[in-house]
Short mmCIF file of the C-alpha atoms (twelve columns), coordinates in Angstrom:
data_MODEL
# 
_entry.id   MODEL 
# 
loop_
_atom_site.group_PDB 
_atom_site.id 
_atom_site.type_symbol 
_atom_site.label_atom_id 
_atom_site.label_alt_id 
_atom_site.label_comp_id 
_atom_site.label_asym_id 
_atom_site.label_seq_id 
_atom_site.Cartn_x 
_atom_site.Cartn_y 
_atom_site.Cartn_z 
_atom_site.pdbx_PDB_model_num 
ATOM 1   C CA . MET A 1   -44.857 113.125 149.404 1 
ATOM 2   C CA . LYS A 2   -46.700 109.842 149.797 1 
ATOM 3   C CA . LYS A 3   -47.898 108.865 153.241 1 
ATOM 4   C CA . SER A 4   -48.285 105.278 154.316 1 
ATOM 5   C CA . PHE A 5   -51.642 104.355 155.737 1 
ATOM 6   C CA . LEU A 6   -53.644 101.326 156.777 1 
ATOM 7   C CA . LEU A 7   -57.386 101.695 156.508 1 
ATOM 8   C CA . ALA A 8   -59.682 99.790  158.852 1 
ATOM 9   C CA . PHE A 9   -63.434 99.403  158.578 1 
ATOM 10  C CA . ILE A 10  -65.718 98.804  161.537 1 
ATOM 11  C CA . GLY A 11  -68.976 97.235  160.423 1 
ATOM 12  C CA . GLY A 12  -72.187 97.806  162.331 1 
ATOM 13  C CA . SER A 13  -75.534 96.026  162.208 1 
ATOM 14  C CA . GLY A 14  -75.884 93.970  159.048 1 
ATOM 15  C CA . ILE A 15  -72.240 94.350  157.991 1 
ATOM 16  C CA . TYR A 16  -70.282 91.453  159.402 1 
ATOM 17  C CA . GLN A 17  -67.586 90.875  156.797 1 
ATOM 18  C CA . ILE A 18  -66.190 92.089  153.475 1 
ATOM 19  C CA . GLU A 19  -66.557 89.478  150.778 1 
ATOM 20  C CA . ASP A 20  -64.387 90.996  148.035 1 
ATOM 21  C CA . LEU A 21  -61.048 90.722  149.815 1 
ATOM 22  C CA . LYS A 22  -58.115 88.749  148.461 1 
ATOM 23  C CA . ASN A 23  -55.909 86.730  150.819 1 
ATOM 24  C CA . LYS A 24  -58.554 86.889  153.543 1 
ATOM 25  C CA . LYS A 25  -57.547 85.871  157.036 1 
ATOM 26  C CA . TRP A 26  -59.293 86.211  160.399 1 
ATOM 27  C CA . ILE A 27  -56.730 86.862  163.118 1 
ATOM 28  C CA . ASN A 28  -56.928 86.831  166.896 1 
ATOM 29  C CA . VAL A 29  -55.688 89.964  168.665 1 
ATOM 30  C CA . ASN A 30  -55.159 90.226  172.412 1 
ATOM 31  C CA . THR A 31  -55.189 93.594  174.172 1 
ATOM 32  C CA . PRO A 32  -54.626 94.861  177.721 1 
ATOM 33  C CA . TRP A 33  -58.355 95.647  177.774 1 
ATOM 34  C CA . GLY A 34  -59.453 92.130  176.881 1 
ATOM 35  C CA . LYS A 35  -60.778 90.669  173.666 1 
ATOM 36  C CA . PRO A 36  -62.223 92.765  170.832 1 
ATOM 37  C CA . SER A 37  -65.704 92.000  169.504 1 
ATOM 38  C CA . ASP A 38  -64.342 89.321  167.177 1 
ATOM 39  C CA . LYS A 39  -61.274 88.279  165.274 1 
ATOM 40  C CA . ILE A 40  -60.101 90.931  162.840 1 
ATOM 41  C CA . LEU A 41  -60.284 90.267  159.115 1 
ATOM 42  C CA . THR A 42  -57.254 91.201  157.029 1 
ATOM 43  C CA . GLY A 43  -57.076 91.140  153.263 1 
ATOM 44  C CA . ILE A 44  -56.222 92.992  150.076 1 
ATOM 45  C CA . VAL A 45  -58.372 95.448  148.093 1 
ATOM 46  C CA . ASN A 46  -56.891 97.090  145.006 1 
ATOM 47  C CA . ASN A 47  -53.421 95.909  146.026 1 
ATOM 48  C CA . ARG A 48  -53.699 97.496  149.469 1 
ATOM 49  C CA . LYS A 49  -54.052 95.788  152.814 1 
ATOM 50  C CA . VAL A 50  -57.183 96.625  154.819 1 
ATOM 51  C CA . LEU A 51  -58.592 95.589  158.178 1 
ATOM 52  C CA . PHE A 52  -62.181 94.853  159.109 1 
ATOM 53  C CA . LEU A 53  -63.821 94.395  162.510 1 
ATOM 54  C CA . PRO A 54  -67.490 93.447  163.004 1 
ATOM 55  C CA . ARG A 55  -68.482 95.735  165.883 1 
ATOM 56  C CA . HIS A 56  -71.130 93.390  167.302 1 
ATOM 57  C CA . GLY A 57  -69.298 90.175  166.391 1 
ATOM 58  C CA . ARG A 58  -70.004 88.127  163.275 1 
ATOM 59  C CA . ASN A 59  -73.050 86.585  164.932 1 
ATOM 60  C CA . HIS A 60  -74.215 89.907  166.411 1 
ATOM 61  C CA . ILE A 61  -73.809 88.766  170.004 1 
ATOM 62  C CA . TYR A 62  -72.969 92.095  171.694 1 
ATOM 63  C CA . ASN A 63  -75.474 94.854  172.304 1 
ATOM 64  C CA . PRO A 64  -74.153 98.444  172.020 1 
ATOM 65  C CA . SER A 65  -73.378 98.735  175.738 1 
ATOM 66  C CA . GLU A 66  -71.608 95.361  175.882 1 
ATOM 67  C CA . ILE A 67  -69.109 96.156  173.125 1 
ATOM 68  C CA . ASN A 68  -65.524 96.359  174.358 1 
ATOM 69  C CA . TYR A 69  -64.737 99.619  172.562 1 
ATOM 70  C CA . ARG A 70  -61.304 99.992  174.114 1 
ATOM 71  C CA . ALA A 71  -60.242 96.516  173.027 1 
ATOM 72  C CA . ASN A 72  -61.600 97.122  169.515 1 
ATOM 73  C CA . ILE A 73  -59.680 100.357 168.954 1 
ATOM 74  C CA . TYR A 74  -56.531 99.098  170.640 1 
ATOM 75  C CA . ALA A 75  -56.544 95.923  168.533 1 
ATOM 76  C CA . LEU A 76  -56.780 97.952  165.318 1 
ATOM 77  C CA . LYS A 77  -53.989 100.248 166.525 1 
ATOM 78  C CA . LYS A 78  -51.865 97.211  167.377 1 
ATOM 79  C CA . LEU A 79  -52.277 95.964  163.796 1 
ATOM 80  C CA . GLY A 80  -51.151 99.328  162.446 1 
ATOM 81  C CA . ALA A 81  -54.430 101.034 161.555 1 
ATOM 82  C CA . THR A 82  -53.980 104.744 160.808 1 
ATOM 83  C CA . ASP A 83  -57.550 105.376 159.651 1 
ATOM 84  C CA . ILE A 84  -60.967 104.008 160.566 1 
ATOM 85  C CA . ILE A 85  -64.185 104.283 158.608 1 
ATOM 86  C CA . SER A 86  -67.184 103.313 160.695 1 
ATOM 87  C CA . LEU A 87  -70.136 101.900 158.746 1 
ATOM 88  C CA . SER A 88  -73.085 102.351 161.077 1 
ATOM 89  C CA . ALA A 89  -76.848 101.952 160.994 1 
ATOM 90  C CA . CYS A 90  -78.795 104.935 162.292 1 
ATOM 91  C CA . GLY A 91  -82.240 106.440 162.561 1 
ATOM 92  C CA . SER A 92  -83.165 109.675 160.810 1 
ATOM 93  C CA . LEU A 93  -84.439 112.702 162.686 1 
ATOM 94  C CA . LYS A 94  -85.071 114.734 159.539 1 
ATOM 95  C CA . GLU A 95  -87.612 114.242 156.763 1 
ATOM 96  C CA . ARG A 96  -85.062 114.741 153.988 1 
ATOM 97  C CA . LEU A 97  -82.823 111.969 155.332 1 
ATOM 98  C CA . SER A 98  -84.865 109.053 154.059 1 
ATOM 99  C CA . PRO A 99  -83.915 105.387 154.582 1 
ATOM 100 C CA . GLY A 100 -80.972 104.525 152.362 1 
ATOM 101 C CA . THR A 101 -79.315 107.938 152.722 1 
ATOM 102 C CA . PHE A 102 -75.677 107.994 153.840 1 
ATOM 103 C CA . VAL A 103 -74.640 110.773 156.244 1 
ATOM 104 C CA . LEU A 104 -70.989 111.799 156.621 1 
ATOM 105 C CA . VAL A 105 -71.078 112.725 160.284 1 
ATOM 106 C CA . ASP A 106 -69.009 115.710 161.417 1 
ATOM 107 C CA . GLN A 107 -70.369 116.168 164.966 1 
ATOM 108 C CA . PHE A 108 -71.469 113.958 167.854 1 
ATOM 109 C CA . ILE A 109 -73.572 114.369 170.955 1 
ATOM 110 C CA . ASP A 110 -72.699 111.675 173.460 1 
ATOM 111 C CA . LYS A 111 -75.643 110.565 175.583 1 
ATOM 112 C CA . THR A 112 -74.150 107.208 176.580 1 
ATOM 113 C CA . LEU A 113 -73.847 106.672 180.325 1 
ATOM 114 C CA . ILE A 114 -72.175 103.424 181.356 1 
ATOM 115 C CA . ARG A 115 -69.300 102.923 178.905 1 
ATOM 116 C CA . LYS A 116 -65.541 103.171 179.439 1 
ATOM 117 C CA . LYS A 117 -64.543 106.217 177.389 1 
ATOM 118 C CA . THR A 118 -60.800 106.645 177.765 1 
ATOM 119 C CA . PHE A 119 -57.524 104.757 177.640 1 
ATOM 120 C CA . PHE A 120 -55.917 107.323 179.918 1 
ATOM 121 C CA . GLU A 121 -56.508 106.507 183.558 1 
ATOM 122 C CA . GLU A 122 -54.765 105.068 186.604 1 
ATOM 123 C CA . GLY A 123 -51.801 107.420 186.660 1 
ATOM 124 C CA . ILE A 124 -51.633 108.858 183.133 1 
ATOM 125 C CA . VAL A 125 -54.092 111.622 182.271 1 
ATOM 126 C CA . ALA A 126 -54.787 113.046 178.815 1 
ATOM 127 C CA . HIS A 127 -57.415 115.462 177.530 1 
ATOM 128 C CA . VAL A 128 -57.780 115.206 173.749 1 
ATOM 129 C CA . SER A 129 -59.745 117.751 171.754 1 
ATOM 130 C CA . MET A 130 -63.070 116.539 170.353 1 
ATOM 131 C CA . ALA A 131 -64.147 119.873 168.876 1 
ATOM 132 C CA . ASN A 132 -63.980 118.333 165.400 1 
ATOM 133 C CA . PRO A 133 -64.415 114.630 166.109 1 
ATOM 134 C CA . THR A 134 -64.217 113.193 162.580 1 
ATOM 135 C CA . SER A 135 -61.548 113.487 159.918 1 
ATOM 136 C CA . GLU A 136 -62.208 115.941 157.111 1 
ATOM 137 C CA . ILE A 137 -59.724 113.976 155.007 1 
ATOM 138 C CA . LEU A 138 -61.772 110.793 155.293 1 
ATOM 139 C CA . ARG A 139 -65.089 112.619 154.847 1 
ATOM 140 C CA . ASN A 140 -63.814 114.197 151.630 1 
ATOM 141 C CA . ALA A 141 -62.660 110.820 150.343 1 
ATOM 142 C CA . CYS A 142 -66.022 109.227 151.180 1 
ATOM 143 C CA . GLU A 143 -67.877 112.061 149.499 1 
ATOM 144 C CA . GLU A 144 -65.878 111.616 146.296 1 
ATOM 145 C CA . VAL A 145 -66.789 107.920 146.179 1 
ATOM 146 C CA . LEU A 146 -70.465 108.446 147.043 1 
ATOM 147 C CA . LYS A 147 -70.738 111.003 144.230 1 
ATOM 148 C CA . LYS A 148 -69.125 108.587 141.808 1 
ATOM 149 C CA . LEU A 149 -71.468 105.772 142.843 1 
ATOM 150 C CA . LYS A 150 -74.488 108.118 142.771 1 
ATOM 151 C CA . ILE A 151 -75.500 107.173 146.301 1 
ATOM 152 C CA . LYS A 152 -77.730 109.672 148.083 1 
ATOM 153 C CA . TYR A 153 -75.759 111.320 150.877 1 
ATOM 154 C CA . GLN A 154 -75.450 114.368 153.109 1 
ATOM 155 C CA . ARG A 155 -71.973 115.856 153.534 1 
ATOM 156 C CA . ARG A 156 -72.339 116.859 157.189 1 
ATOM 157 C CA . GLY A 157 -74.525 115.854 160.090 1 
ATOM 158 C CA . THR A 158 -74.814 115.574 163.852 1 
ATOM 159 C CA . TYR A 159 -75.079 112.066 165.297 1 
ATOM 160 C CA . LEU A 160 -76.584 111.563 168.737 1 
ATOM 161 C CA . ALA A 161 -75.243 108.470 170.465 1 
ATOM 162 C CA . MET A 162 -77.816 106.998 172.852 1 
ATOM 163 C CA . GLU A 163 -77.171 104.193 175.313 1 
ATOM 164 C CA . GLY A 164 -79.699 101.683 173.995 1 
ATOM 165 C CA . PRO A 165 -80.340 98.873  173.386 1 
ATOM 166 C CA . GLN A 166 -83.951 100.066 173.428 1 
ATOM 167 C CA . PHE A 167 -85.080 102.528 170.767 1 
ATOM 168 C CA . SER A 168 -86.261 106.055 171.664 1 
ATOM 169 C CA . SER A 169 -89.640 107.033 173.033 1 
ATOM 170 C CA . LYS A 170 -91.614 109.505 170.925 1 
ATOM 171 C CA . ALA A 171 -90.953 112.239 173.480 1 
ATOM 172 C CA . GLU A 172 -87.208 111.624 173.271 1 
ATOM 173 C CA . SER A 173 -87.284 111.517 169.484 1 
ATOM 174 C CA . GLU A 174 -89.191 114.792 169.241 1 
ATOM 175 C CA . ASN A 175 -86.831 116.417 171.745 1 
ATOM 176 C CA . TYR A 176 -83.798 115.452 169.655 1 
ATOM 177 C CA . ARG A 177 -85.476 116.874 166.551 1 
ATOM 178 C CA . LYS A 178 -85.892 120.225 168.326 1 
ATOM 179 C CA . GLN A 179 -82.130 120.206 168.897 1 
ATOM 180 C CA . LYS A 180 -81.600 119.993 165.108 1 
ATOM 181 C CA . ILE A 181 -79.845 116.634 165.362 1 
ATOM 182 C CA . ASP A 182 -79.656 114.715 162.086 1 
ATOM 183 C CA . VAL A 183 -79.326 111.058 163.022 1 
ATOM 184 C CA . ILE A 184 -79.419 108.842 166.076 1 
ATOM 185 C CA . GLY A 185 -77.452 105.676 166.768 1 
ATOM 186 C CA . MET A 186 -76.020 103.597 169.594 1 
ATOM 187 C CA . THR A 187 -72.398 102.776 168.807 1 
ATOM 188 C CA . ASN A 188 -70.139 105.592 167.600 1 
ATOM 189 C CA . MET A 189 -69.466 106.821 171.120 1 
ATOM 190 C CA . PRO A 190 -67.065 106.232 172.735 1 
ATOM 191 C CA . GLU A 191 -65.567 104.693 169.600 1 
ATOM 192 C CA . ALA A 192 -64.707 108.079 168.068 1 
ATOM 193 C CA . LYS A 193 -63.216 109.349 171.331 1 
ATOM 194 C CA . LEU A 194 -60.980 106.311 171.716 1 
ATOM 195 C CA . ALA A 195 -59.829 106.511 168.096 1 
ATOM 196 C CA . ARG A 196 -58.799 110.128 168.735 1 
ATOM 197 C CA . GLU A 197 -56.824 109.099 171.824 1 
ATOM 198 C CA . ALA A 198 -55.140 106.402 169.748 1 
ATOM 199 C CA . GLU A 199 -54.195 109.024 167.108 1 
ATOM 200 C CA . ILE A 200 -56.263 107.247 164.461 1 
ATOM 201 C CA . ARG A 201 -58.203 109.332 161.949 1 
ATOM 202 C CA . TYR A 202 -61.898 108.425 162.179 1 
ATOM 203 C CA . ALA A 203 -64.980 108.949 160.053 1 
ATOM 204 C CA . THR A 204 -68.560 107.782 160.361 1 
ATOM 205 C CA . VAL A 205 -70.659 106.802 157.373 1 
ATOM 206 C CA . ALA A 206 -74.068 106.673 159.022 1 
ATOM 207 C CA . MET A 207 -76.530 104.677 156.930 1 
ATOM 208 C CA . VAL A 208 -80.136 105.650 157.570 1 
ATOM 209 C CA . THR A 209 -82.406 102.648 158.104 1 
ATOM 210 C CA . ASP A 210 -85.567 104.295 159.475 1 
ATOM 211 C CA . TYR A 211 -87.183 107.527 160.638 1 
ATOM 212 C CA . ASP A 212 -86.887 106.670 164.330 1 
ATOM 213 C CA . CYS A 213 -90.356 106.887 165.934 1 
ATOM 214 C CA . TRP A 214 -91.164 110.594 165.446 1 
ATOM 215 C CA . HIS A 215 -92.498 110.111 161.911 1 
ATOM 216 C CA . LYS A 216 -96.267 109.590 161.829 1 
ATOM 217 C CA . LYS A 217 -95.939 107.001 159.062 1 
ATOM 218 C CA . HIS A 218 -93.007 105.207 160.674 1 
ATOM 219 C CA . ASP A 219 -93.760 105.389 164.388 1 
ATOM 220 C CA . ASP A 220 -93.077 101.756 165.257 1 
ATOM 221 C CA . VAL A 221 -89.398 101.074 164.573 1 
ATOM 222 C CA . ASP A 222 -88.464 97.412  164.757 1 
ATOM 223 C CA . VAL A 223 -85.438 95.236  163.999 1 
ATOM 224 C CA . GLU A 224 -87.049 93.558  160.982 1 
ATOM 225 C CA . GLN A 225 -87.586 96.916  159.284 1 
ATOM 226 C CA . ILE A 226 -84.009 97.969  159.982 1 
ATOM 227 C CA . ILE A 227 -82.469 94.724  158.727 1 
ATOM 228 C CA . ASN A 228 -84.541 94.835  155.533 1 
ATOM 229 C CA . THR A 229 -83.252 98.325  154.774 1 
ATOM 230 C CA . LEU A 230 -79.681 97.344  155.641 1 
ATOM 231 C CA . ASN A 231 -79.847 94.388  153.279 1 
ATOM 232 C CA . LYS A 232 -81.165 96.559  150.463 1 
ATOM 233 C CA . ASN A 233 -78.278 98.976  150.924 1 
ATOM 234 C CA . SER A 234 -75.485 96.529  151.707 1 
ATOM 235 C CA . ASN A 235 -74.303 96.645  148.100 1 
ATOM 236 C CA . ASN A 236 -73.775 100.391 148.451 1 
ATOM 237 C CA . ALA A 237 -71.666 99.877  151.561 1 
ATOM 238 C CA . LYS A 238 -69.601 97.193  149.801 1 
ATOM 239 C CA . ALA A 239 -69.124 99.457  146.787 1 
ATOM 240 C CA . LEU A 240 -67.896 102.234 149.064 1 
ATOM 241 C CA . VAL A 241 -65.348 99.890  150.660 1 
ATOM 242 C CA . LYS A 242 -64.121 98.674  147.283 1 
ATOM 243 C CA . ASN A 243 -63.699 102.154 145.815 1 
ATOM 244 C CA . ILE A 244 -62.406 104.114 148.796 1 
ATOM 245 C CA . ILE A 245 -58.842 102.762 149.002 1 
ATOM 246 C CA . ASP A 246 -57.205 104.684 146.169 1 
ATOM 247 C CA . VAL A 247 -59.277 107.773 146.910 1 
ATOM 248 C CA . VAL A 248 -58.175 107.850 150.563 1 
ATOM 249 C CA . SER A 249 -54.556 107.609 149.445 1 
ATOM 250 C CA . LYS A 250 -54.977 110.699 147.280 1 
ATOM 251 C CA . HIS A 251 -56.599 112.768 150.022 1 
ATOM 252 C CA . ILE A 252 -54.118 111.759 152.731 1 
ATOM 253 C CA . THR A 253 -51.235 112.920 150.543 1 
ATOM 254 C CA . ARG A 254 -52.763 116.380 150.232 1 
ATOM 255 C CA . LYS A 255 -53.328 117.319 153.845 1 
ATOM 256 C CA . LYS A 256 -52.152 116.628 157.377 1 
ATOM 257 C CA . ASP A 257 -54.687 115.801 160.093 1 
ATOM 258 C CA . PHE A 258 -54.053 117.054 163.650 1 
ATOM 259 C CA . THR A 259 -55.158 113.639 164.950 1 
ATOM 260 C CA . GLU A 260 -51.829 112.174 163.850 1 
ATOM 261 C CA . ASN A 261 -49.988 113.770 166.787 1 
ATOM 262 C CA . ILE A 262 -52.828 114.842 169.097 1 
ATOM 263 C CA . LEU A 263 -51.121 113.375 172.186 1 
ATOM 264 C CA . ASP A 264 -48.284 115.927 171.936 1 
ATOM 265 C CA . LYS A 265 -50.740 118.538 173.218 1 
ATOM 266 C CA . SER A 266 -52.995 116.315 175.309 1 
ATOM 267 C CA . ILE A 267 -51.043 114.372 177.942 1 
ATOM 268 C CA . ILE A 268 -50.936 116.414 181.138 1 
ATOM 269 C CA . THR A 269 -49.171 113.993 183.506 1 
ATOM 270 C CA . GLN A 270 -45.395 114.397 183.440 1 
ATOM 271 C CA . LYS A 271 -43.576 111.251 182.347 1 
ATOM 272 C CA . LYS A 272 -41.645 111.017 185.621 1 
ATOM 273 C CA . HIS A 273 -44.976 110.534 187.395 1 
ATOM 274 C CA . TRP A 274 -46.443 107.949 185.018 1 
ATOM 275 C CA . ASN A 275 -47.736 104.726 186.528 1 
ATOM 276 C CA . LYS A 276 -45.559 101.954 185.073 1 
ATOM 277 C CA . LYS A 277 -48.401 99.468  184.676 1 
ATOM 278 C CA . SER A 278 -50.518 102.053 182.853 1 
ATOM 279 C CA . LYS A 279 -47.609 102.940 180.581 1 
ATOM 280 C CA . LYS A 280 -47.225 99.277  179.667 1 
ATOM 281 C CA . LYS A 281 -50.946 98.930  178.916 1 
ATOM 282 C CA . LEU A 282 -50.745 101.974 176.646 1 
ATOM 283 C CA . ASN A 283 -47.667 100.733 174.804 1 
ATOM 284 C CA . GLU A 284 -49.145 100.720 171.284 1 
ATOM 285 C CA . ILE A 285 -50.791 104.112 171.725 1 
ATOM 286 C CA . LEU A 286 -47.761 105.822 173.269 1 
ATOM 287 C CA . LYS A 287 -45.102 104.518 170.828 1 
ATOM 288 C CA . ARG A 288 -45.000 107.552 168.551 1 
ATOM 289 C CA . TYR A 289 -45.283 109.994 171.439 1 
ATOM 290 C CA . LEU A 290 -42.367 108.421 173.331 1 
ATOM 291 C CA . GLU A 291 -40.182 108.257 170.224 1 
ATOM 292 C CA . LYS A 292 -40.691 111.991 169.697 1 
ATOM 293 C CA . ASN A 293 -40.534 113.041 173.327 1 
# 
């Protein structure tokens, strides 16, 4: 049985649009949580519609803590996104993960402090499971494409999300290495948590740009170094986007992901006690749940 899906890409530092789309159009999307980082790009790849959102804005005007994560995820949900692939720059905490390596993240450690991390508040409470925070379906699809393109990658990895926008101190970097963390970045939390609440499958393709500051030969991480590496590897990211569509379709058909109906087992507040204003704000997220229940 074929499943319908709409794949969205969120582009991080250095990835601000997808050039190879047909029928490209930037559209404005309003949400109850304000404006997303930018207009959302729609277009066609291999006869399938896709969505793209530049996480920091096309002119990179938002630092990681300024990003309106709730508006970003809600806007993609409003446009019908069922799946999100996050393309994100990151630092490596392991020698084998050299710059240019792609890591298919399967676990997160959230060290962010000041960000809004849930849609469910003000009278409607939900507790979604984050035990397995990324979609195995999407990771498998990405792995198939990376193998085909002969891009160096690691199938699994733990991503530590730090607040930023400053990079780590050496003491912090060494401490994370002792915890056997693979990569460090600033943006995939609370993005992954909000995608889960919105019942959107989510995967992170973390693209290593540097060795953070722990490495004795790379102990002075700077933006210029990161951007240079991103530019060198941007063709790989574009190739992944171009080739992933048909592959995702094949993998989605094979297996169901619990994210698709996670709210059935997560909302704890009885409907008769729901705050009406909160219910209205959550309209796009609650549609499926209310139709079923």
